[in-house]
Each structure stands twice: as C-alpha cells, then as structure tokens.
C-alpha positions as a Markdown table, in Angstrom:
| # | Residue | x | y | z |
|---|---|---|---|---|
| 1 | Unk | 58.7 | 43.0 | 45.8 |
| 2 | Unk | 55.3 | 42.6 | 47.4 |
| 3 | Unk | 52.7 | 44.6 | 49.6 |
| 4 | Unk | 52.3 | 42.8 | 52.8 |
| 5 | Unk | 48.9 | 42.1 | 54.8 |
| 6 | Unk | 49.9 | 40.7 | 58.2 |
| 7 | Unk | 47.5 | 39.5 | 60.8 |
| 8 | Unk | 48.1 | 37.9 | 63.9 |
| 9 | Unk | 46.0 | 35.0 | 65.0 |
| 10 | Unk | 46.6 | 35.5 | 68.8 |
| 11 | Unk | 48.1 | 38.2 | 70.5 |
| 12 | Unk | 50.2 | 41.2 | 69.4 |
| 13 | Unk | 53.0 | 41.6 | 67.2 |
| 14 | Unk | 56.0 | 44.2 | 66.9 |
| 15 | Unk | 56.7 | 45.3 | 63.6 |
| 16 | Unk | 59.7 | 47.2 | 62.7 |
| 17 | Unk | 59.7 | 49.5 | 59.4 |
| 18 | Unk | 60.0 | 53.1 | 58.2 |
| 19 | Unk | 62.2 | 53.9 | 61.1 |
| 20 | Unk | 59.3 | 53.1 | 63.6 |
| 21 | Unk | 57.8 | 50.2 | 65.9 |
| 22 | Unk | 54.6 | 49.2 | 65.7 |
| 23 | Unk | 52.8 | 47.1 | 68.3 |
| 24 | Unk | 49.5 | 45.9 | 66.8 |
| 25 | Unk | 47.5 | 42.7 | 65.8 |
| 26 | Unk | 47.6 | 43.5 | 62.2 |
| 27 | Unk | 49.3 | 45.7 | 59.7 |
| 28 | Unk | 49.3 | 46.6 | 56.2 |
| 29 | Unk | 53.0 | 47.2 | 54.5 |
| 30 | Unk | 53.6 | 48.7 | 51.2 |
| 31 | Unk | 55.7 | 46.9 | 48.6 |
| 32 | Unk | 59.3 | 48.4 | 48.6 |
| 33 | Unk | 59.2 | 48.9 | 52.4 |
| 34 | Unk | 61.9 | 46.9 | 54.4 |
| 35 | Unk | 60.4 | 45.5 | 57.6 |
| 36 | Unk | 60.9 | 42.9 | 60.2 |
| 37 | Unk | 58.3 | 41.2 | 62.4 |
| 38 | Unk | 58.6 | 40.0 | 65.7 |
| 39 | Unk | 55.7 | 37.4 | 66.0 |
| 40 | Unk | 56.3 | 37.4 | 69.8 |
| 41 | Unk | 55.5 | 33.4 | 69.5 |
| 42 | Unk | 52.2 | 34.2 | 67.8 |
| 43 | Unk | 51.0 | 32.4 | 64.5 |
| 44 | Unk | 50.5 | 35.2 | 61.8 |
| 45 | Unk | 48.5 | 35.1 | 58.4 |
| 46 | Unk | 50.8 | 36.6 | 55.7 |
| 47 | Unk | 49.1 | 37.9 | 52.4 |
| 48 | Unk | 51.5 | 38.9 | 49.9 |
| 49 | Unk | 50.6 | 41.1 | 46.6 |
| 50 | Unk | 53.2 | 41.8 | 44.0 |
| 51 | Unk | 53.4 | 45.3 | 43.0 |
| 52 | Unk | 51.5 | 44.3 | 39.5 |
| 53 | Unk | 48.3 | 44.0 | 41.5 |
| 54 | Unk | 45.5 | 46.5 | 42.3 |
| 55 | Unk | 45.9 | 45.6 | 46.0 |
| 56 | Unk | 49.5 | 46.5 | 45.9 |
| 57 | Unk | 48.8 | 49.7 | 44.3 |
| 58 | Unk | 46.0 | 50.8 | 47.2 |
| 59 | Unk | 48.3 | 49.9 | 49.8 |
| 60 | Unk | 50.5 | 52.7 | 49.9 |
| 61 | Unk | 51.5 | 53.4 | 53.4 |
| 62 | Unk | 52.1 | 51.5 | 56.6 |
| 63 | Unk | 48.9 | 51.2 | 58.4 |
| 64 | Unk | 47.8 | 49.4 | 61.5 |
| 65 | Unk | 44.9 | 47.1 | 61.3 |
| 66 | Unk | 42.2 | 47.7 | 64.0 |
| 67 | Unk | 42.3 | 44.8 | 66.6 |
| 68 | Unk | 38.3 | 44.1 | 66.2 |
| 69 | Unk | 39.1 | 43.7 | 62.1 |
| 70 | Unk | 41.8 | 41.2 | 63.0 |
| 71 | Unk | 39.7 | 39.3 | 65.1 |
| 72 | Unk | 37.0 | 39.0 | 62.6 |
| 73 | Unk | 39.5 | 37.8 | 60.0 |
| 74 | Unk | 41.0 | 35.3 | 62.4 |
| 75 | Unk | 37.3 | 33.6 | 62.9 |
| 76 | Unk | 36.7 | 33.8 | 59.3 |
| 77 | Unk | 40.1 | 32.0 | 58.7 |
| 78 | Unk | 39.2 | 29.2 | 61.6 |
| 79 | Unk | 35.9 | 28.5 | 59.8 |
| 80 | Unk | 37.5 | 28.2 | 56.3 |
| 81 | Unk | 37.5 | 25.1 | 54.5 |
| 82 | Unk | 40.6 | 23.9 | 52.5 |
| 83 | Unk | 38.8 | 24.1 | 49.1 |
| 84 | Unk | 40.1 | 26.9 | 46.6 |
| 85 | Unk | 36.4 | 28.4 | 46.3 |
| 86 | Unk | 36.3 | 28.7 | 49.9 |
| 87 | Unk | 39.6 | 30.4 | 50.2 |
| 88 | Unk | 38.7 | 32.9 | 47.4 |
| 89 | Unk | 35.9 | 34.0 | 49.4 |
| 90 | Unk | 37.6 | 34.5 | 52.2 |
| 91 | Unk | 40.2 | 36.6 | 50.6 |
| 92 | Unk | 37.6 | 38.8 | 49.1 |
| 93 | Unk | 35.8 | 39.2 | 52.7 |
| 94 | Unk | 39.4 | 40.3 | 54.0 |
| 95 | Unk | 40.2 | 42.6 | 51.4 |
| 96 | Unk | 36.7 | 44.2 | 51.7 |
| 97 | Unk | 36.9 | 44.5 | 55.4 |
| 98 | Unk | 40.5 | 46.4 | 54.7 |
| 99 | Unk | 38.8 | 48.7 | 52.1 |
| 100 | Unk | 40.9 | 47.2 | 49.6 |
| 101 | Unk | 39.4 | 46.5 | 45.9 |
| 102 | Unk | 40.2 | 43.0 | 44.2 |
| 103 | Unk | 43.6 | 41.7 | 43.1 |
| 104 | Unk | 43.7 | 42.7 | 39.5 |
| 105 | Unk | 46.6 | 43.1 | 37.6 |
| 106 | Unk | 47.7 | 47.0 | 37.3 |
| 107 | Unk | 49.6 | 46.2 | 33.9 |
| 108 | Unk | 47.6 | 47.9 | 31.1 |
| 109 | Unk | 50.1 | 47.3 | 28.0 |
| 110 | Unk | 49.3 | 44.1 | 26.0 |
| 111 | Unk | 53.0 | 43.7 | 25.1 |
| 112 | Unk | 54.1 | 43.8 | 28.7 |
| 113 | Unk | 51.3 | 41.4 | 29.8 |
| 114 | Unk | 52.5 | 39.0 | 27.0 |
| 115 | Unk | 56.1 | 39.4 | 28.5 |
| 116 | Unk | 55.0 | 38.6 | 31.8 |
| 117 | Unk | 53.4 | 35.3 | 30.6 |
| 118 | Unk | 56.6 | 34.8 | 28.5 |
| 119 | Unk | 58.8 | 35.0 | 31.6 |
| 120 | Unk | 56.2 | 32.8 | 33.8 |
| 121 | Unk | 56.3 | 30.1 | 31.2 |
| 122 | Unk | 60.0 | 30.0 | 31.1 |
| 123 | Unk | 60.9 | 29.9 | 34.8 |
| 124 | Unk | 63.1 | 27.2 | 34.7 |
| 125 | Unk | 64.9 | 28.4 | 31.4 |
| 126 | Unk | 67.9 | 31.3 | 31.2 |
| 127 | Unk | 65.9 | 34.2 | 29.9 |
| 128 | Unk | 67.6 | 37.6 | 29.0 |
| 129 | Unk | 66.0 | 40.9 | 28.6 |
| 130 | Unk | 66.8 | 40.8 | 25.0 |
| 131 | Unk | 64.8 | 37.5 | 24.5 |
| 132 | Unk | 61.7 | 38.9 | 25.9 |
| 133 | Unk | 61.9 | 42.1 | 24.1 |
| 134 | Unk | 62.5 | 40.1 | 21.0 |
| 135 | Unk | 59.3 | 38.3 | 21.9 |
| 136 | Unk | 57.0 | 41.2 | 22.2 |
| 137 | Unk | 58.8 | 43.2 | 19.1 |
| 138 | Unk | 60.3 | 46.0 | 21.1 |
| 139 | Unk | 64.0 | 47.1 | 21.2 |
| 140 | Unk | 65.7 | 46.0 | 24.6 |
| 141 | Unk | 65.7 | 49.9 | 25.7 |
| 142 | Unk | 62.2 | 50.6 | 25.1 |
| 143 | Unk | 61.1 | 47.3 | 26.6 |
| 144 | Unk | 63.1 | 47.8 | 29.8 |
| 145 | Unk | 61.8 | 51.1 | 30.2 |
| 146 | Unk | 58.0 | 50.2 | 29.6 |
| 147 | Unk | 58.6 | 47.0 | 31.8 |
| 148 | Unk | 59.6 | 49.1 | 34.8 |
| 149 | Unk | 57.1 | 51.8 | 34.1 |
| 150 | Unk | 54.3 | 48.9 | 33.8 |
| 151 | Unk | 55.2 | 46.5 | 36.5 |
| 152 | Unk | 56.9 | 48.6 | 38.8 |
| 153 | Unk | 60.2 | 46.8 | 39.1 |
| 154 | Unk | 62.9 | 45.8 | 36.6 |
| 155 | Unk | 63.0 | 43.2 | 34.4 |
| 156 | Unk | 66.0 | 41.3 | 36.3 |
| 157 | Unk | 64.1 | 41.6 | 39.7 |
| 158 | Unk | 60.8 | 40.2 | 38.2 |
| 159 | Unk | 62.7 | 37.4 | 36.8 |
| 160 | Unk | 64.0 | 36.5 | 40.2 |
| 161 | Unk | 60.7 | 37.2 | 41.7 |
| 162 | Unk | 58.9 | 34.6 | 39.3 |
| 163 | Unk | 61.9 | 32.0 | 39.8 |
| 164 | Unk | 61.4 | 32.3 | 43.7 |
| 165 | Unk | 57.7 | 31.4 | 43.3 |
| 166 | Unk | 58.5 | 28.7 | 41.0 |
| 167 | Unk | 60.2 | 27.2 | 44.0 |
| 168 | Unk | 57.5 | 27.8 | 46.6 |
| 169 | Unk | 55.1 | 25.9 | 44.0 |
| 170 | Unk | 57.1 | 23.2 | 43.6 |
| 171 | Unk | 57.7 | 22.7 | 47.4 |
| 172 | Unk | 53.8 | 22.8 | 47.5 |
| 173 | Unk | 53.9 | 19.7 | 45.4 |
| 174 | Unk | 56.3 | 17.9 | 47.6 |
| 175 | Unk | 59.7 | 18.6 | 45.8 |
| 176 | Unk | 62.6 | 19.3 | 48.3 |
| 177 | Unk | 64.0 | 22.7 | 48.4 |
| 178 | Unk | 67.2 | 21.7 | 46.7 |
| 179 | Unk | 65.5 | 20.1 | 43.8 |
| 180 | Unk | 63.2 | 23.1 | 43.4 |
| 181 | Unk | 65.9 | 25.8 | 43.5 |
| 182 | Unk | 68.0 | 24.0 | 41.1 |
| 183 | Unk | 65.1 | 23.3 | 38.6 |
| 184 | Unk | 64.4 | 27.4 | 39.0 |
| 185 | Unk | 68.0 | 28.1 | 38.0 |
| 186 | Unk | 69.3 | 28.9 | 41.2 |
| 187 | Unk | 73.1 | 27.3 | 41.8 |
| 188 | Unk | 72.3 | 25.9 | 45.1 |
| 189 | Unk | 69.7 | 25.7 | 47.8 |
| 190 | Unk | 71.8 | 28.0 | 49.7 |
| 191 | Unk | 71.8 | 30.4 | 46.7 |
| 192 | Unk | 67.9 | 30.4 | 46.8 |
| 193 | Unk | 67.8 | 30.6 | 50.6 |
| 194 | Unk | 70.1 | 33.9 | 50.2 |
| 195 | Unk | 67.9 | 35.2 | 47.6 |
| 196 | Unk | 64.5 | 34.4 | 49.3 |
| 197 | Unk | 66.0 | 35.9 | 52.4 |
| 198 | Unk | 66.7 | 39.1 | 50.6 |
| 199 | Unk | 63.5 | 39.2 | 49.0 |
| 200 | Unk | 61.0 | 38.1 | 51.3 |
| 201 | Unk | 63.0 | 38.0 | 54.6 |
| 202 | Unk | 62.2 | 34.2 | 55.2 |
| 203 | Unk | 64.7 | 31.5 | 55.6 |
| 204 | Unk | 64.7 | 28.2 | 53.7 |
| 205 | Unk | 64.1 | 26.3 | 57.0 |
| 206 | Unk | 61.3 | 28.2 | 57.8 |
| 207 | Unk | 59.6 | 27.7 | 54.6 |
| 208 | Unk | 59.6 | 23.8 | 55.4 |
| 209 | Unk | 59.3 | 23.7 | 59.1 |
| 210 | Unk | 57.1 | 26.6 | 60.2 |
| 211 | Unk | 55.0 | 27.7 | 57.6 |
| 212 | Unk | 51.7 | 26.4 | 56.5 |
| 213 | Unk | 50.6 | 27.1 | 53.0 |
| 214 | Unk | 47.4 | 27.0 | 51.1 |
| 215 | Unk | 47.6 | 26.0 | 47.8 |
| 216 | Unk | 44.7 | 28.1 | 45.8 |
| 217 | Unk | 45.3 | 27.2 | 42.2 |
C-alpha cells in the first residue's frame, strides 16, 4: 500500500522483489510491489509514502540508489535534530537528491478528499462504504469507483491502512500494541500483527523492539 525508500545506514542490503535480487545500499520500491529485505545486520532508514501521494506516483519502478547518494543521506540523518522542522528539511533534501518532487496528495476530487478526512476522523469507529458515500452525497457504486480511481486502492484497503497508521500513532504516544489495536477495531493484538505483516511485512515485536520512530506531526 506504500512506495518505499530504503537506505542502509552501514553496509549493503539484499532486496528480493519483482523476481529479482538486488545487492545495494539503497533502493526505491513502488507501491504494490511485494518485496523482502535482508538488512544483513545493518540499520536501515525506511520512508513510506502511501499511493495517494505525489512521491508514490513518481516511484514507478524498482531502482537502486547510488552508494554516494545513500552515504550523503546517512550523513544528513546523523546530523539531524529531533525537532519536526529539522525532519521536514531532511526529508525535502532526501527527495531532492533522489529526483522526486514533494509529497503533496494526488487526489484532485474534493468529494474524495472529504471522504478520506471522514475515514481518518473515524479510525476507531465501524465505518462502512455506504456511510462514507452518504457523507459525500454519492451512491455507493459511484463512490467505490471514484475512490479507487482517485486513491489507487479500494475503500476497504484504505480503511485498513488508516487503522494501522492509527495504531502506529498510538504506539508512539506510549500506548501498548494491544490497547492501540483494540482501539482501532482489531479483535486482538494478534489480529493487528497479522494484518500489519501482510500490509507492511513488519511484525508486532519488531515495532516495539527494533524500530526507532521519529514523530513529525
């Protein structure tokens, strides 16, 4: 559900995707491409851009990032402060070095933008496709078609995506995985872990033990 920018902080990594294996220091992977990363013990930076963003639209094929650019990005990251303003400047520089333009939304239809805001605002509630269609004054069939056309994923997939993001947000605020998962409508932490692994390939244990998050908003 998201385009990936993956950059090793140290040595090379192995990335298996599109029936090919890449040995590199960094890689761009388009949204919708299944892949597996062997970090070979190295720490990696991972940027995720959902398919509604301009960034994801521009990442159209699997591309290895030149080593010198990866090294420059790692140096910039090492010198970055924890403040949000510092992160935004860092991200802008990273995208510029990769030849990618800003992260603005690709969605142009105001009704679908409203629908997306509606869904995000109700991440902890049971929301149906009909509920959202009614909120933007469209028939369910027309809404479903327009939503997929504009967003690049089905309503159901986007709803799951937003619930996963909600859990991440709550974890960042110190809430346990179990509590956050239940708040978001998952039946248990195991249910969340299964869905999260299928969407992002990350286990629940990895979230709490091996990842370092930077909160930017």
